[in-house]
C-alpha positions as CSV (number, residue, x, y, z in Angstrom):
1,M,-29.8,62.5,-185.5
2,P,-27.7,63.6,-183.3
3,Q,-27.8,61.5,-179.9
4,P,-28.3,63.1,-176.9
5,A,-25.5,63.9,-174.7
6,D,-24.4,61.1,-171.8
7,Q,-25.5,62.2,-168.5
8,N,-22.7,60.6,-166.3
9,A,-20.0,62.2,-169.1
10,G,-17.5,64.3,-166.4
11,A,-18.3,62.2,-163.5
12,P,-15.0,61.0,-161.9
13,A,-13.4,57.9,-162.1
14,E,-13.7,55.4,-159.0
15,D,-10.1,55.1,-159.7
16,A,-7.8,56.7,-161.9
17,G,-6.8,55.1,-165.4
18,Q,-10.0,52.7,-164.8
19,P,-13.0,52.3,-167.3
20,Q,-16.4,52.9,-165.8
21,L,-19.3,51.3,-166.5
22,R,-22.3,53.5,-166.8
23,R,-25.9,53.5,-167.4
24,R,-27.8,51.6,-170.4
25,R,-29.9,54.1,-171.9
26,D,-32.2,53.8,-174.6
27,L,-31.2,55.8,-178.0
28,R,-33.7,56.5,-180.1
29,R,-33.9,57.3,-183.1
30,A,-35.7,60.0,-185.6
31,D,-37.5,57.3,-186.8
32,G,-38.7,55.6,-183.7
33,S,-36.7,52.8,-183.7
34,V,-34.1,51.5,-180.3
35,D,-30.7,51.1,-180.2
36,D,-29.5,50.0,-176.4
37,A,-25.9,51.1,-176.0
38,W,-23.7,51.3,-173.2
39,T,-22.2,55.0,-172.1
40,G,-18.6,53.5,-171.2
41,T,-17.0,50.6,-171.7
42,M,-16.3,47.0,-169.6
43,P,-13.2,45.0,-169.8
44,A,-13.9,41.9,-171.2
45,V,-13.4,39.2,-168.0
46,T,-12.8,35.6,-168.5
47,P,-13.2,32.8,-166.3
48,N,-10.0,32.7,-163.9
49,T,-8.8,35.8,-164.5
50,P,-9.1,38.7,-162.2
51,R,-10.2,42.5,-162.9
52,Q,-7.4,44.1,-163.5
53,N,-6.5,48.2,-164.1
54,D,-4.3,49.6,-167.0
55,A,-1.4,49.3,-165.0
56,G,-2.0,45.7,-164.9
57,S,-2.8,45.0,-160.8
58,P,-5.5,44.0,-159.6
59,V,-8.1,46.0,-158.7
60,T,-9.8,45.2,-155.1
61,R,-12.9,46.2,-154.6
62,R,-14.3,48.0,-151.2
63,T,-17.5,46.5,-149.5
64,S,-19.8,49.4,-149.2
65,W,-21.3,50.1,-145.6
66,A,-24.7,49.2,-146.8
67,E,-23.1,45.9,-146.7
68,A,-21.4,45.7,-144.2
69,A,-24.2,46.5,-141.7
70,A,-26.6,43.8,-143.6
71,A,-23.1,41.4,-143.4
72,A,-23.2,42.2,-139.1
73,D,-26.6,41.8,-139.0
74,A,-26.8,38.5,-140.9
75,A,-24.3,37.0,-138.1
76,K,-26.5,38.1,-135.1
77,P,-28.1,35.5,-132.9
78,A,-31.3,34.6,-133.7
79,G,-33.9,35.7,-130.7
80,P,-35.0,39.0,-129.4
81,G,-32.6,42.1,-128.1
82,P,-32.1,45.2,-128.7
83,V,-32.0,47.1,-132.5
84,P,-28.7,48.8,-132.5
85,A,-29.5,52.4,-133.6
86,R,-27.4,53.9,-137.4
87,L,-24.6,55.6,-136.8
88,P,-24.2,59.3,-138.7
89,A,-22.3,58.3,-141.5
90,S,-19.4,60.2,-140.2
91,A,-19.0,58.0,-137.5
92,Q,-19.9,54.7,-139.5
93,P,-16.2,52.3,-139.5
94,D,-14.8,51.0,-143.0
95,A,-14.6,47.9,-143.8
96,E,-11.2,46.1,-144.5
97,P,-10.4,45.9,-148.1
98,A,-11.9,42.3,-149.1
99,A,-9.5,39.5,-151.0
100,P,-9.1,40.0,-154.8
101,V,-11.8,38.4,-156.0
102,A,-11.6,36.1,-159.0
103,A,-14.1,34.7,-161.2
104,V,-16.0,31.7,-160.8
105,P,-14.8,28.5,-162.3
106,G,-17.0,26.9,-165.2
107,R,-19.4,30.3,-165.8
108,A,-19.2,32.5,-168.5
109,A,-18.2,36.1,-167.7
110,Q,-21.8,37.4,-166.6
111,G,-20.8,41.3,-166.0
112,D,-19.9,42.9,-162.5
113,A,-23.5,41.0,-161.1
114,A,-21.6,37.6,-161.4
115,Q,-18.4,38.9,-160.0
116,D,-20.2,40.3,-157.2
117,A,-22.2,37.6,-156.2
118,A,-19.0,35.6,-155.8
119,I,-17.5,38.1,-153.5
120,P,-17.1,36.8,-149.9
121,A,-19.1,38.6,-147.0
122,P,-16.9,40.8,-144.9
123,K,-15.5,38.8,-142.1
124,T,-16.1,40.5,-139.1
125,T,-13.4,40.4,-136.2
126,S,-13.1,41.1,-132.8
127,E,-12.5,44.4,-132.8
128,A,-15.0,45.3,-134.7
129,P,-17.5,48.0,-133.1
130,T,-20.6,46.6,-131.6
131,F,-24.1,48.1,-131.2
132,R,-26.1,45.3,-129.8
133,R,-27.2,46.4,-125.9
134,S,-27.1,43.6,-123.0
135,R,-29.9,42.2,-121.6
136,P,-29.9,41.6,-117.8
137,T,-31.1,37.2,-117.6
138,V,-34.6,36.9,-115.6
139,A,-32.8,36.2,-112.2
140,E,-30.6,39.2,-112.5
141,A,-33.6,41.0,-112.8
142,I,-35.7,39.1,-109.9
143,A,-32.6,40.0,-107.9
144,D,-32.3,44.1,-108.3
145,S,-35.8,44.1,-108.4
146,P,-37.1,46.1,-105.5
147,V,-40.6,44.5,-105.3
148,P,-40.6,41.6,-103.3
149,D,-41.4,38.7,-105.3
150,F,-44.7,36.1,-104.4
151,I,-42.7,33.4,-103.0
152,S,-40.5,34.7,-100.4
153,S,-43.7,37.9,-99.6
154,P,-46.4,36.8,-100.7
155,G,-48.7,38.7,-98.2
156,L,-47.4,41.8,-99.2
157,F,-49.6,41.2,-102.1
158,V,-52.1,41.0,-100.7
159,K,-54.2,43.3,-98.3
160,E,-54.9,41.7,-94.9
161,Q,-58.5,41.0,-94.2
162,K,-59.8,42.1,-90.9
163,P,-61.6,38.8,-88.7
164,R,-64.9,39.7,-88.8
165,P,-66.3,40.6,-85.6
166,V,-68.9,38.4,-83.6
167,G,-71.5,39.2,-81.4
168,G,-71.6,42.5,-79.4
169,F,-72.0,46.0,-80.6
170,R,-69.3,45.7,-83.3
171,G,-71.1,42.4,-84.6
172,A,-73.9,44.4,-85.1
173,M,-72.6,46.9,-87.1
174,Y,-70.7,44.6,-89.2
175,K,-74.5,43.0,-89.8
176,L,-76.3,46.2,-90.2
177,T,-73.4,47.3,-93.0
178,G,-73.4,44.1,-94.8
179,G,-69.6,43.6,-93.8
180,A,-68.9,47.5,-95.0
181,W,-68.2,48.9,-91.3
182,N,-65.7,46.0,-90.4
183,M,-64.2,47.4,-86.9
184,G,-62.4,44.2,-86.2
185,P,-63.3,41.8,-83.0
186,G,-63.2,43.2,-79.5
187,P,-60.6,42.4,-76.9
188,K,-63.2,39.7,-75.7
189,Q,-63.5,37.7,-79.0
190,R,-59.8,38.2,-79.5
191,Q,-58.8,36.8,-76.1
192,E,-61.4,33.5,-77.3
193,D,-59.4,33.6,-80.2
194,E,-56.3,33.2,-78.8
195,L,-57.1,30.3,-76.3
196,A,-58.2,28.4,-79.5
197,R,-55.5,29.0,-80.9
198,R,-53.3,27.9,-78.1
199,I,-55.7,24.3,-78.0
200,S,-55.4,23.6,-81.3
201,R,-51.6,23.8,-81.7
202,Q,-50.0,21.1,-83.5
203,L,-48.2,18.4,-81.8
204,Q,-45.4,16.2,-82.0
205,G,-45.7,12.9,-80.0
206,S,-48.3,11.9,-78.3
207,Y,-49.3,13.5,-74.5
208,N,-50.8,12.4,-71.3
209,T,-52.5,14.5,-68.8
210,A,-53.7,12.8,-65.9
211,I,-56.8,14.2,-63.6
212,L,-56.8,13.5,-59.8
213,S,-57.4,14.2,-56.3
214,L,-57.9,13.0,-53.0
215,K,-61.1,13.4,-52.2
216,G,-64.5,12.5,-54.3
217,G,-67.5,14.5,-55.6
218,I,-65.6,17.7,-56.2
219,G,-65.4,18.1,-60.3
220,K,-62.7,15.6,-61.0
221,T,-65.1,13.1,-63.8
222,S,-67.0,16.3,-64.8
223,T,-63.4,18.2,-65.4
224,T,-62.2,15.7,-67.8
225,V,-65.4,15.2,-69.8
226,G,-65.8,18.8,-70.2
227,V,-62.1,20.0,-70.8
228,G,-62.7,16.4,-73.5
229,L,-65.1,18.0,-75.2
230,T,-63.3,21.4,-75.4
231,L,-60.4,19.9,-76.8
232,A,-62.4,17.6,-79.5
233,E,-63.7,20.7,-80.3
234,Y,-61.0,23.3,-81.4
235,R,-58.1,20.7,-82.1
236,G,-57.7,19.0,-85.4
237,D,-57.0,15.6,-84.1
238,A,-59.6,13.8,-81.3
239,P,-58.3,13.1,-78.1
240,C,-59.0,10.3,-76.3
241,A,-60.2,9.5,-72.6
242,I,-59.4,6.9,-70.4
243,D,-61.4,6.2,-67.5
244,A,-59.0,4.5,-64.8
245,N,-61.1,5.1,-61.6
246,P,-60.6,2.0,-59.6
247,D,-64.1,2.3,-57.7
248,S,-66.8,1.8,-60.9
249,G,-66.0,5.5,-62.7
250,D,-69.0,6.8,-64.2
251,L,-66.3,8.7,-67.0
252,V,-68.4,7.4,-69.8
253,E,-71.4,7.4,-68.4
254,R,-71.2,11.3,-67.9
255,A,-70.0,11.9,-71.2
256,L,-72.7,9.9,-73.1
257,G,-75.7,9.9,-70.6
258,E,-76.2,7.0,-68.2
259,G,-79.8,5.3,-71.1
260,I,-77.2,5.6,-74.2
261,Y,-74.4,4.3,-72.3
262,Q,-76.7,0.7,-71.4
263,Q,-77.7,0.7,-75.0
264,A,-74.0,0.4,-75.8
265,S,-71.6,-2.4,-76.2
266,P,-70.8,-2.3,-72.7
267,R,-66.8,-2.5,-73.3
268,T,-64.6,-1.7,-70.6
269,I,-60.5,-1.8,-70.3
270,T,-60.6,-4.9,-69.0
271,D,-62.0,-6.1,-72.3
272,L,-59.4,-3.9,-73.8
273,L,-56.9,-5.6,-71.5
274,E,-57.6,-9.2,-72.9
275,N,-57.3,-8.4,-76.4
276,I,-54.8,-6.0,-76.8
277,E,-52.4,-8.0,-78.5
278,S,-54.9,-8.3,-81.3
279,V,-55.6,-4.8,-81.6
280,D,-53.1,-3.4,-84.3
281,S,-55.1,-0.8,-86.4
282,L,-57.5,2.3,-85.2
283,T,-60.2,0.2,-86.3
284,A,-60.2,-3.0,-84.0
285,L,-59.4,-0.3,-81.4
286,A,-62.7,1.3,-81.9
287,R,-64.6,-1.8,-80.6
288,Y,-63.5,-1.1,-77.4
289,M,-64.2,2.6,-77.3
290,H,-66.9,5.1,-76.8
291,H,-68.0,8.3,-78.8
292,A,-69.0,11.2,-77.8
293,G,-68.7,13.8,-80.9
294,R,-64.9,13.7,-81.5
295,L,-64.1,12.9,-78.0
296,H,-63.2,8.8,-77.8
297,L,-63.4,7.3,-74.4
298,I,-62.6,3.8,-72.7
299,A,-64.9,3.2,-70.1
300,G,-63.6,2.2,-66.5
301,E,-64.7,-1.7,-65.0
302,Q,-67.8,-1.6,-63.6
303,D,-67.2,-4.6,-61.0
304,P,-66.4,-3.1,-57.8
305,E,-64.4,-6.7,-57.5
306,V,-62.4,-6.6,-60.6
307,S,-61.5,-2.6,-61.1
308,D,-59.5,-2.1,-58.6
309,S,-57.4,-4.9,-60.0
310,L,-55.7,-2.3,-62.6
311,T,-52.4,-2.6,-62.1
312,A,-49.3,0.0,-63.1
313,E,-47.9,-2.6,-66.0
314,E,-51.0,-2.7,-67.4
315,Y,-52.2,1.1,-67.7
316,L,-48.3,1.5,-69.2
317,R,-49.8,-1.0,-72.1
318,I,-53.4,1.1,-72.8
319,R,-51.0,4.0,-72.6
320,K,-48.7,2.7,-75.2
321,L,-51.6,1.1,-77.4
322,I,-53.3,4.8,-77.2
323,S,-49.8,6.9,-77.4
324,S,-49.7,4.8,-81.2
325,Y,-53.0,6.7,-82.8
326,Y,-53.5,9.7,-80.6
327,S,-51.6,13.0,-79.7
328,V,-53.6,14.1,-76.7
329,A,-55.5,12.0,-74.1
330,L,-56.6,12.6,-70.4
331,T,-56.6,9.7,-67.8
332,D,-59.8,10.2,-65.3
333,C,-57.3,8.5,-62.1
334,G,-60.4,8.5,-59.1
335,T,-60.0,9.7,-55.5
336,G,-56.6,8.9,-54.2
337,V,-53.5,8.7,-55.4
338,T,-52.6,5.2,-53.8
339,H,-54.0,2.9,-55.8
340,N,-52.4,0.1,-57.8
341,A,-52.2,1.9,-61.1
342,M,-51.3,5.7,-60.1
343,S,-47.4,4.8,-59.9
344,G,-48.2,3.8,-64.1
345,I,-50.1,6.5,-64.5
346,L,-47.9,9.6,-62.9
347,Q,-44.6,7.5,-64.4
348,S,-46.6,8.1,-68.1
349,A,-48.1,11.6,-67.2
350,D,-46.7,14.8,-68.7
351,N,-48.5,17.3,-66.7
352,L,-51.4,17.0,-63.7
353,V,-55.0,18.4,-63.3
354,I,-55.8,18.6,-59.3
355,A,-59.3,19.1,-58.7
356,A,-60.2,21.3,-55.8
357,G,-63.4,22.7,-54.3
358,Y,-63.9,26.0,-52.5
359,A,-64.8,23.9,-49.2
360,V,-62.0,24.0,-46.6
361,S,-61.6,20.5,-47.0
362,G,-61.0,20.3,-50.7
363,A,-58.6,23.0,-50.9
364,K,-56.7,21.7,-48.3
365,R,-56.6,18.5,-50.1
366,A,-55.7,19.6,-52.9
367,R,-52.4,21.2,-50.9
368,S,-51.9,18.1,-49.1
369,T,-52.1,16.3,-53.0
370,L,-49.3,18.5,-54.2
371,Q,-47.1,18.1,-51.1
372,W,-47.4,14.7,-51.0
373,L,-46.2,14.8,-55.0
374,A,-43.7,16.9,-54.2
375,S,-41.9,14.2,-51.5
376,H,-42.4,10.9,-53.9
377,G,-40.3,12.0,-56.7
378,Y,-43.0,13.7,-58.7
379,E,-41.9,17.7,-58.2
380,D,-42.1,18.7,-61.4
381,L,-45.3,17.9,-62.0
382,A,-46.5,19.3,-58.7
383,R,-44.6,22.5,-59.8
384,N,-46.6,22.8,-63.6
385,A,-49.9,21.4,-61.8
386,I,-53.0,23.0,-62.7
387,V,-55.5,23.6,-59.7
388,V,-59.1,23.4,-60.9
389,I,-61.3,25.0,-58.0
390,T,-64.6,23.6,-58.8
391,D,-67.4,25.9,-57.6
392,K,-70.2,22.7,-57.1
393,D,-71.6,23.5,-53.6
394,E,-71.8,27.2,-53.7
395,V,-70.3,27.3,-50.0
396,S,-71.6,30.5,-48.0
397,N,-70.3,34.0,-48.0
398,R,-68.1,32.6,-45.0
399,V,-65.6,30.9,-47.2
400,D,-62.8,33.5,-48.5
401,K,-62.6,32.3,-52.2
402,D,-60.1,35.1,-52.9
403,A,-57.7,33.7,-50.1
404,I,-58.2,30.1,-51.1
405,E,-57.5,30.8,-54.8
406,E,-54.4,33.4,-53.7
407,H,-52.8,30.5,-51.3
408,L,-53.2,27.8,-54.0
409,A,-52.0,29.4,-57.1
410,G,-49.2,30.1,-54.7
411,I,-48.1,26.5,-55.0
412,C,-49.2,25.1,-58.5
413,R,-48.2,26.6,-62.1
414,E,-51.8,27.8,-62.7
415,L,-54.8,28.3,-60.9
416,I,-58.5,28.0,-62.7
417,A,-61.7,28.5,-61.6
418,V,-64.9,26.6,-62.8
419,P,-68.4,28.7,-61.4
420,H,-71.1,26.8,-60.1
421,D,-73.7,25.2,-63.1
422,R,-75.9,23.4,-62.7
423,G,-74.8,21.6,-66.0
424,V,-71.8,20.1,-63.4
425,A,-73.6,20.0,-60.1
426,D,-76.1,17.9,-61.4
427,G,-74.0,14.6,-61.2
428,D,-75.2,13.6,-64.6
429,L,-74.4,14.4,-68.6
430,V,-72.1,17.4,-69.3
431,T,-72.5,18.7,-72.9
432,L,-71.3,22.1,-74.0
433,D,-75.0,23.5,-75.0
434,V,-76.1,23.6,-71.8
435,L,-72.8,25.1,-69.1
436,K,-72.9,28.6,-69.0
437,P,-70.2,30.8,-71.2
438,E,-68.4,31.4,-68.4
439,T,-68.4,27.4,-67.3
440,R,-67.4,27.1,-71.2
441,R,-64.7,29.8,-71.1
442,A,-63.1,28.0,-67.6
443,Y,-62.7,24.7,-69.7
444,K,-61.4,26.4,-72.6
445,E,-58.8,28.2,-70.3
446,I,-57.9,24.5,-68.8
447,A,-57.7,23.2,-72.1
448,A,-55.0,25.7,-73.1
449,A,-53.3,25.5,-70.1
450,I,-52.8,21.7,-70.9
451,V,-51.6,22.0,-74.0
452,D,-48.9,24.7,-73.4
453,G,-47.8,22.4,-71.1
454,Y,-46.7,20.2,-73.7
455,R,-43.2,20.6,-74.8
């Protein structure tokens, strides 16, 4: 029976004069038997003998494009990266011819498969074209990004929320709409918020403000208590008030009430001085202090024979101790500027509050106080002083209040008027809850002006 014709007959040889290895086919006979045969011939390959053509020269095997691409992929570093696009066949570079391939020693001839396995992968050179696209680093991507980052501009990623209005028409609309209609705070509330911000300013160090006057009964102690309670309400750190009045001062009684003070331990500034060497902590200091909320107070001496004995050196020792634990201190100086402790008080004061009244005598004494300070070496304190006029006695309409304010405002840093308030005029307990809103606002302005003077 004739055998089927060879389908690859007539195909051009890969190299001229070289026998081609053709595909194996199953030759079936008429009786159903199968005869395996090769359609071409293959020279015998012996170990350590390279393949040769008819002319006796070694046969050079060309690497196909698929093999070159597979080798390039295997040589890429591990990790994510862009996948290069396949070039068209016309643009594919040819790999360099490989070196002559020798058979593997010690192995039997196994045909082209064994020889192909022994052929090394083509080596890539620096001149070989690369198709891997470079990616920017994280730092480069952040630097080139037009969007700001969270660290330098965190506020740009969150919408600013309007402050909640309190009271008035704006506050009522906010409550009625459940917060959906927020018109923001009104002018009055914004002013109150600004005062609170000034009072609560963080301070570096310890500062002392002296409250003094040349005339008694015009609101000096009530101003000390009202301003001290205001500082305690808005500041993060508790303030301290010292009663240095030589005339049996009543600072603690005005802050706590007469009944509570009598029930408390009657520790005074004299007791603190006698044991000052043993006070080495705030806990130890608290034994000699009284507390009106967050306002801490040191009571003045009540014995007239002892109260006037406080010297400038002793006050400076007290002031040095207080400065270790409090950033803001108020000193109620009492009446006059010539008693024993006054030189130590003025020496350690950072600013002054001059108490005055609308009575003609009170206004004159406030001016005299500023003149005395300027002429005795305290010109800076006088120029930066805060004059507080308390309308304690409700003078008649014959007194020109505007003229008095204008006159005193020209010789001090700031002038603040405290309106008439029964909670202040009674000379008893001073608490912010029972004061008029206008009075509380005046104390806030005084407290803000005091903190503004701490530089």
